[in-house]
C-alpha positions as CSV (number, residue, x, y, z in Angstrom):
1,M,16.0,3.9,-1.7
2,H,19.3,5.2,-0.4
3,L,20.6,1.6,-0.1
4,S,23.2,1.8,-2.8
5,G,26.6,1.0,-1.1
6,K,24.9,-0.1,2.1
7,T,25.3,-3.5,3.7
8,V,22.4,-5.3,5.4
9,A,22.9,-8.3,7.7
10,L,19.7,-10.2,7.0
11,C,19.0,-12.6,9.9
12,V,16.3,-15.2,9.3
13,T,14.8,-17.1,12.2
14,G,12.5,-20.1,12.5
15,S,9.0,-18.9,11.4
16,I,6.8,-20.0,8.6
17,A,7.2,-16.4,7.4
18,A,10.9,-17.2,6.6
19,Y,9.9,-17.6,3.0
20,K,9.1,-13.9,2.8
21,A,12.7,-13.1,3.8
22,V,13.7,-14.4,0.4
23,E,11.7,-11.6,-1.2
24,V,13.2,-9.1,1.3
25,A,16.7,-10.2,0.2
26,R,15.7,-9.8,-3.5
27,L,14.3,-6.3,-3.0
28,L,17.4,-5.3,-1.0
29,K,19.7,-6.4,-3.8
30,K,17.5,-4.6,-6.3
31,A,17.8,-1.4,-4.2
32,G,21.5,-1.6,-4.4
33,A,22.4,-3.1,-1.0
34,R,24.9,-5.8,-0.2
35,V,23.1,-8.5,1.7
36,L,24.8,-10.8,4.2
37,P,22.5,-13.7,5.0
38,V,22.5,-15.1,8.5
39,M,20.3,-18.1,9.4
40,T,19.4,-19.8,12.6
41,A,19.1,-23.6,12.8
42,S,15.3,-23.3,13.0
43,A,15.2,-21.1,9.9
44,A,16.9,-23.9,7.9
45,K,13.8,-26.0,8.5
46,F,11.8,-23.6,6.4
47,V,14.1,-22.4,3.7
48,G,17.5,-23.5,2.5
49,D,21.0,-21.9,2.4
50,V,21.2,-22.2,-1.3
51,T,18.3,-19.9,-1.9
52,F,19.8,-17.1,0.0
53,S,23.3,-17.5,-1.3
54,G,21.9,-17.7,-4.8
55,I,20.0,-14.4,-4.4
56,T,22.6,-12.5,-2.5
57,G,25.8,-13.9,-3.9
58,E,27.1,-14.2,-0.4
59,R,28.0,-17.1,1.8
60,V,25.3,-17.9,4.4
61,A,26.5,-17.6,8.0
62,S,24.7,-19.9,10.5
63,D,27.2,-21.7,12.8
64,M,29.1,-19.3,15.1
65,W,31.6,-22.1,15.6
66,D,32.2,-22.8,11.9
67,P,36.0,-23.6,11.8
68,S,36.3,-22.5,8.2
69,W,35.5,-18.9,9.2
70,K,38.6,-17.0,10.0
71,G,38.2,-14.6,12.9
72,E,35.1,-13.8,15.1
73,M,32.1,-14.3,12.9
74,H,29.6,-12.1,14.9
75,I,32.1,-9.3,15.3
76,E,33.1,-9.3,11.6
77,L,29.5,-9.4,10.4
78,A,28.6,-6.6,12.8
79,Q,31.5,-4.5,11.6
80,A,30.5,-5.0,8.0
81,A,26.8,-4.3,8.4
82,D,25.3,-0.8,8.3
83,V,22.0,-2.2,9.6
84,I,20.9,-5.6,11.0
85,A,17.4,-6.9,10.0
86,I,15.8,-9.8,11.7
87,V,13.2,-11.0,9.3
88,P,11.1,-12.7,10.6
89,A,11.7,-12.3,14.3
90,T,10.0,-15.1,16.3
91,A,8.7,-14.8,19.9
92,D,11.7,-16.8,21.1
93,T,14.1,-14.5,19.3
94,L,12.5,-11.4,20.9
95,A,12.7,-13.1,24.3
96,R,16.4,-13.8,23.9
97,L,17.1,-10.3,22.6
98,A,15.3,-8.8,25.6
99,Q,17.4,-10.9,28.0
100,G,20.7,-9.9,26.2
101,R,21.5,-13.5,25.3
102,A,24.2,-14.3,22.9
103,D,23.8,-18.1,22.5
104,D,23.6,-18.1,18.7
105,L,24.9,-16.1,15.8
106,T,21.9,-13.8,15.5
107,T,21.7,-12.7,19.1
108,A,25.5,-12.3,19.4
109,L,25.4,-10.2,16.2
110,V,22.7,-7.9,17.7
111,L,24.8,-7.4,20.8
112,S,27.8,-6.5,18.6
113,A,25.9,-4.2,16.2
114,R,27.4,-0.8,15.4
115,G,24.3,0.5,13.6
116,P,20.5,0.2,13.9
117,V,18.7,-3.2,14.4
118,L,15.2,-3.7,12.9
119,C,13.0,-6.7,13.8
120,A,10.0,-7.7,11.8
121,P,8.1,-10.0,14.3
122,A,5.9,-12.9,13.0
123,M,4.0,-15.3,15.1
124,H,0.5,-16.6,15.9
125,P,-1.7,-13.7,17.3
126,R,-2.0,-15.5,20.6
127,M,1.8,-15.7,21.0
128,W,2.1,-12.0,20.2
129,E,-0.6,-11.1,22.7
130,H,0.9,-13.2,25.5
131,P,2.0,-11.1,28.5
132,A,5.5,-12.5,28.3
133,T,5.9,-11.5,24.7
134,Q,4.5,-8.0,25.4
135,A,6.9,-7.6,28.3
136,N,9.8,-8.6,26.1
137,V,8.7,-6.0,23.5
138,L,8.4,-3.3,26.1
139,T,11.9,-4.2,27.4
140,L,13.4,-3.9,23.9
141,L,11.6,-0.6,23.3
142,Q,12.9,0.8,26.6
143,Q,16.4,-0.3,25.8
144,G,16.1,1.7,22.5
145,R,18.6,-0.5,20.7
146,V,16.0,-2.4,18.6
147,E,13.3,-1.0,16.4
148,L,10.2,-3.2,15.9
149,F,8.3,-3.0,12.6
150,G,5.0,-4.9,12.8
151,P,3.5,-7.4,13.2
152,V,0.4,-6.3,11.3
153,M,-3.3,-7.4,11.2
154,G,-3.9,-10.2,8.7
155,E,-4.2,-13.9,8.1
156,V,-1.5,-16.1,9.5
157,A,-0.4,-19.6,8.5
158,S,-3.2,-21.3,10.5
159,G,-5.8,-19.4,8.6
160,E,-6.8,-17.3,11.6
161,R,-6.7,-13.6,11.5
162,G,-5.2,-11.2,14.0
163,V,-2.1,-9.2,14.8
164,G,0.9,-11.5,14.2
165,R,1.4,-11.4,10.5
166,M,4.8,-10.2,9.4
167,A,4.9,-6.8,7.6
168,E,5.1,-7.0,3.9
169,P,8.6,-7.3,2.3
170,E,8.3,-4.0,0.4
171,D,7.5,-2.1,3.6
172,I,10.3,-3.7,5.5
173,V,12.8,-2.6,2.8
174,V,11.5,1.0,3.0
175,R,12.0,0.9,6.8
176,L,15.6,-0.3,6.3
177,A,16.2,2.4,3.8
178,R,14.9,5.0,6.3
179,A,17.2,3.5,9.0
180,V,20.3,4.0,6.9
181,G,19.1,7.0,4.9
182,P,20.6,10.5,5.3
183,G,18.2,11.5,8.0
184,D,18.4,15.1,6.8
185,L,14.6,15.5,7.3
186,R,14.4,13.8,10.7
187,G,12.1,15.7,13.0
188,R,10.5,17.6,10.1
189,H,6.9,17.4,9.0
190,V,6.5,17.6,5.3
191,V,3.0,18.0,3.7
192,V,2.6,16.9,0.1
193,S,-0.4,17.2,-2.3
194,A,-0.7,15.0,-5.3
195,G,-2.8,13.9,-8.2
196,P,-5.8,15.7,-9.9
197,T,-9.0,16.9,-8.4
198,H,-12.4,15.8,-9.8
199,E,-15.1,18.4,-9.8
200,A,-18.5,16.6,-10.0
201,W,-21.1,17.7,-12.6
202,D,-23.3,14.7,-12.0
203,P,-22.8,11.3,-10.4
204,V,-21.0,10.0,-13.5
205,R,-19.2,13.0,-15.0
206,F,-16.7,15.4,-13.7
207,L,-14.2,18.1,-14.7
208,G,-10.6,16.9,-14.1
209,N,-7.2,16.6,-15.7
210,R,-4.6,13.9,-16.6
211,S,-2.4,14.1,-13.6
212,S,-1.3,10.6,-12.4
213,G,-0.1,11.6,-9.0
214,K,3.3,9.9,-9.5
215,M,5.4,13.0,-8.7
216,G,3.7,13.8,-5.5
217,H,3.7,10.3,-4.3
218,L,7.4,9.9,-5.0
219,V,8.1,13.1,-3.1
220,A,6.2,11.8,-0.1
221,A,7.9,8.4,-0.3
222,R,11.4,9.9,-0.5
223,A,10.7,12.4,2.3
224,F,9.8,9.5,4.6
225,I,12.9,7.6,3.7
226,R,14.9,10.8,4.5
227,G,13.4,10.8,8.0
228,A,10.4,13.1,7.8
229,K,6.9,12.7,9.1
230,V,4.9,12.9,5.9
231,T,1.2,13.8,5.3
232,L,0.1,13.1,1.8
233,V,-3.2,14.7,0.6
234,S,-3.9,12.9,-2.6
235,G,-6.6,13.4,-5.2
236,P,-8.1,10.3,-7.0
237,V,-5.2,8.3,-8.4
238,A,-4.5,4.6,-9.0
239,L,-1.5,4.5,-6.6
240,P,-1.1,2.9,-3.2
241,A,-0.1,5.0,-0.2
242,P,3.7,5.1,0.1
243,S,4.9,3.0,3.1
244,G,5.1,5.0,6.3
245,V,3.2,8.0,4.9
246,H,-0.1,9.2,6.3
247,R,-2.4,9.5,3.2
248,I,-5.6,11.5,3.2
249,S,-7.7,10.9,0.0
250,V,-9.8,13.7,-1.4
251,E,-11.9,14.3,-4.5
252,S,-12.4,18.0,-5.0
253,A,-10.3,21.2,-4.8
254,R,-12.3,22.4,-1.8
255,E,-11.8,19.1,0.0
256,M,-8.1,19.3,-0.7
257,Q,-7.9,22.8,0.6
258,I,-9.6,21.8,3.9
259,E,-7.2,18.9,4.5
260,L,-4.1,20.8,3.6
261,L,-5.0,23.7,6.0
262,R,-5.8,21.1,8.7
263,A,-2.3,19.5,8.2
264,L,-0.6,22.9,8.2
265,G,-2.5,24.2,11.3
266,D,-4.2,27.5,11.9
267,D,-0.8,29.4,12.2
268,L,0.8,27.3,9.3
269,L,3.4,26.1,11.8
270,S,2.3,22.5,12.2
271,A,4.4,21.6,9.1
272,D,7.9,22.6,8.0
273,A,7.2,22.4,4.3
274,L,4.4,22.1,1.8
275,V,5.1,20.5,-1.6
276,M,2.1,21.4,-3.8
277,A,2.5,18.8,-6.5
278,A,-1.3,18.4,-7.1
279,A,-2.9,19.5,-10.3
280,V,-5.9,21.3,-8.8
281,A,-8.8,22.1,-11.1
282,D,-9.2,25.8,-11.7
283,Y,-13.0,25.6,-12.1
284,R,-15.9,23.4,-10.9
285,P,-19.5,23.2,-12.1
286,Q,-21.6,25.8,-10.3
287,I,-24.3,23.2,-9.9
288,T,-23.7,19.5,-9.1
289,H,-26.7,17.4,-10.4
290,H,-27.8,14.5,-8.2
291,E,-29.1,12.5,-11.1
292,K,-27.2,11.6,-14.3
293,I,-27.9,14.1,-17.1
294,K,-29.7,12.0,-19.8
295,T,-29.2,12.0,-23.6
296,S,-30.8,9.9,-26.2
297,R,-29.1,8.4,-29.2
298,A,-30.6,8.0,-32.7
299,T,-28.8,5.3,-34.7
300,S,-28.9,4.9,-38.5
301,L,-26.9,3.1,-41.2
302,D,-24.8,4.8,-43.9
303,P,-24.7,3.3,-47.4
304,S,-21.8,1.1,-46.4
305,G,-23.7,-0.5,-43.6
306,A,-21.7,1.1,-40.8
307,N,-23.5,2.5,-37.8
308,V,-23.8,6.3,-37.6
309,S,-24.8,7.7,-34.2
310,D,-25.8,11.3,-33.6
311,T,-26.4,12.5,-30.1
312,I,-29.8,14.1,-30.0
313,P,-30.8,15.6,-26.6
314,S,-34.2,14.4,-25.4
315,T,-34.5,17.8,-23.8
316,A,-32.2,20.8,-23.9
317,L,-29.2,19.9,-21.9
318,P,-28.3,22.4,-19.2
319,M,-25.4,24.7,-19.8
320,V,-22.4,23.9,-17.6
321,L,-21.8,27.1,-15.7
322,L,-18.4,27.2,-14.0
323,A,-17.4,28.6,-10.6
324,E,-13.8,29.4,-9.8
325,N,-12.0,27.1,-7.3
326,P,-9.9,28.5,-4.5
327,D,-6.2,29.0,-5.4
328,I,-5.0,26.9,-2.5
329,L,-1.3,27.6,-2.8
330,A,-1.8,31.4,-3.3
331,G,-4.0,31.5,-0.2
332,I,-1.3,29.8,1.9
333,G,1.4,32.0,0.5
334,E,-0.6,35.1,1.3
335,A,-1.3,33.9,4.8
336,R,2.4,33.2,5.4
337,A,3.3,36.7,4.1
338,R,0.8,38.2,6.5
339,G,2.5,36.4,9.4
340,K,5.9,37.7,8.1
341,G,7.3,34.2,8.6
342,T,9.4,31.8,6.4
343,R,7.7,28.6,7.5
344,P,6.4,26.4,6.0
345,V,8.7,26.4,3.0
346,L,6.4,26.5,0.0
347,V,7.0,24.6,-3.2
348,G,4.8,25.1,-6.3
349,F,4.7,23.3,-9.7
350,A,4.3,24.7,-13.1
351,L,3.2,22.0,-15.7
352,E,3.0,24.0,-18.9
353,T,3.1,23.9,-22.7
354,G,5.3,26.0,-24.9
355,N,9.1,26.4,-25.4
356,D,11.6,26.3,-22.6
357,E,11.8,30.0,-22.2
358,T,8.0,30.4,-22.0
359,I,7.8,27.7,-19.3
360,V,10.6,29.2,-17.2
361,E,9.0,32.7,-17.5
362,Y,5.7,31.4,-16.5
363,A,7.3,29.6,-13.5
364,R,8.9,32.9,-12.4
365,K,5.6,34.7,-12.6
366,K,3.8,31.9,-10.7
367,R,6.5,32.0,-7.9
368,A,6.0,35.7,-7.4
369,E,2.2,35.7,-7.6
370,K,1.8,32.8,-5.2
371,R,4.5,33.9,-2.9
372,V,6.3,30.6,-2.8
373,D,10.0,29.8,-2.3
374,F,10.5,27.9,-5.5
375,V,8.6,26.4,-8.4
376,V,9.3,23.1,-10.2
377,A,8.6,23.7,-13.9
378,N,8.3,21.2,-16.7
379,H,6.7,20.4,-20.0
380,A,3.3,18.7,-19.9
381,N,4.1,16.4,-22.8
382,E,7.4,15.3,-21.1
383,S,5.8,14.5,-17.8
384,I,2.2,13.4,-17.6
385,G,1.9,9.7,-17.2
386,K,5.7,9.2,-17.6
387,D,8.3,7.8,-15.2
388,E,10.9,10.4,-16.3
389,T,10.8,14.1,-16.8
390,R,13.0,17.2,-17.3
391,V,12.6,20.1,-14.9
392,W,13.7,23.5,-13.8
393,L,13.9,24.6,-10.2
394,V,13.0,28.3,-10.3
395,S,13.5,30.5,-7.3
396,E,13.8,34.3,-6.8
397,E,17.5,34.1,-7.2
398,T,18.2,31.3,-9.6
399,V,16.9,29.1,-12.4
400,D,18.5,25.6,-12.3
401,A,17.9,23.4,-15.3
402,F,18.2,19.6,-15.1
403,P,18.2,16.9,-17.8
404,V,15.7,14.1,-18.3
405,M,15.8,11.9,-15.2
406,D,13.7,9.4,-13.2
407,K,11.0,11.2,-11.2
408,A,12.4,9.6,-8.0
409,R,15.6,11.5,-8.7
410,V,13.6,14.7,-9.3
411,A,11.9,14.1,-5.9
412,D,15.3,14.0,-4.3
413,L,16.3,17.2,-6.0
414,I,13.2,19.0,-4.6
415,L,13.9,17.6,-1.1
416,D,17.6,18.6,-1.4
417,E,16.5,22.2,-1.9
418,L,14.0,21.9,1.0
419,V,16.8,20.7,3.3
420,R,19.0,23.6,2.2
421,R,16.2,26.1,3.0
422,L,15.3,24.5,6.3
423,G,18.9,24.7,7.4
């Protein structure tokens, strides 16, 4: 998550949601960050120092006047931290931040920050909706020194529902990763397609493929962390939408084409790049039946006593006549060529069978035919359903081969090439 080698000052304030800050600390450590825990006196009422020191391996800072600390605690912590996270941030904390107070370690640390500050508010919905809280939020936003993430709609400690629940720990960590990420896609709009398409034959059956959508979802997630606005058009997959990403769910190739063209705009200039990671079905049934196609089953026993079932049609089953689906990427490549432009940058995928040379040659051919900037080529049996893969990046000028690696790293390789082409 671009957090390796980064230092996060994790400030915990006095909300019942403080227990979730423990999970934030764990996830930050897992992502490679150094975590410096800071706790207010009220936070200690909800969760103990030992928990945070045990997870982070760091001494918990709480008393700005601790005589055992050599030097100015708030200045030293601010100097060490790449980002300050206040998780959770209470209504009182937001009020004191808006006033520029420095009457405890957390508020003094924010005034001394050398990097971004992210607050994850958590409080009862009535406290969040109060005019005083909203005025403090507006003040912080106008000052531009503090980013607020949340609160979100959901159930709070009292059992009531409303806007006041703290954002989920995983989403907070993604926002922190974005805050300290390279930012090399900031201001860019990246459109990504992912997953298979399902082409309905009847309400139960469809033509489809084995794509899991992992690669496209990872590209979308990494692009967001690197600063981009991301639109993900995803076929039917068992994956949640990546945090911060606008996901549009579709079923068929024609639905995917409509949504991609909408995201790119009439002149294709509403996006800076299209990463076409989806495995779009080449064909669809000419006729979609509105009732399930029936079969009957005659069952008999063989001499051993095992069941033997033969499918015997009750009536002649209709032949499945196929119609060709639109070649979405080729159509976009052709439209870009007609406009004689270089935007959006177009990325195709070639998931193939055969030896290495065959796959690379197919990717070269696909790049030229679809008029895209580069193609990500790989073996089907090395990629489908797996967390790792081996790829080639094939452009008009070069063929770059990469060893087996995690798909998240592959996503970054693709985005590195995007950044280079976007200048």
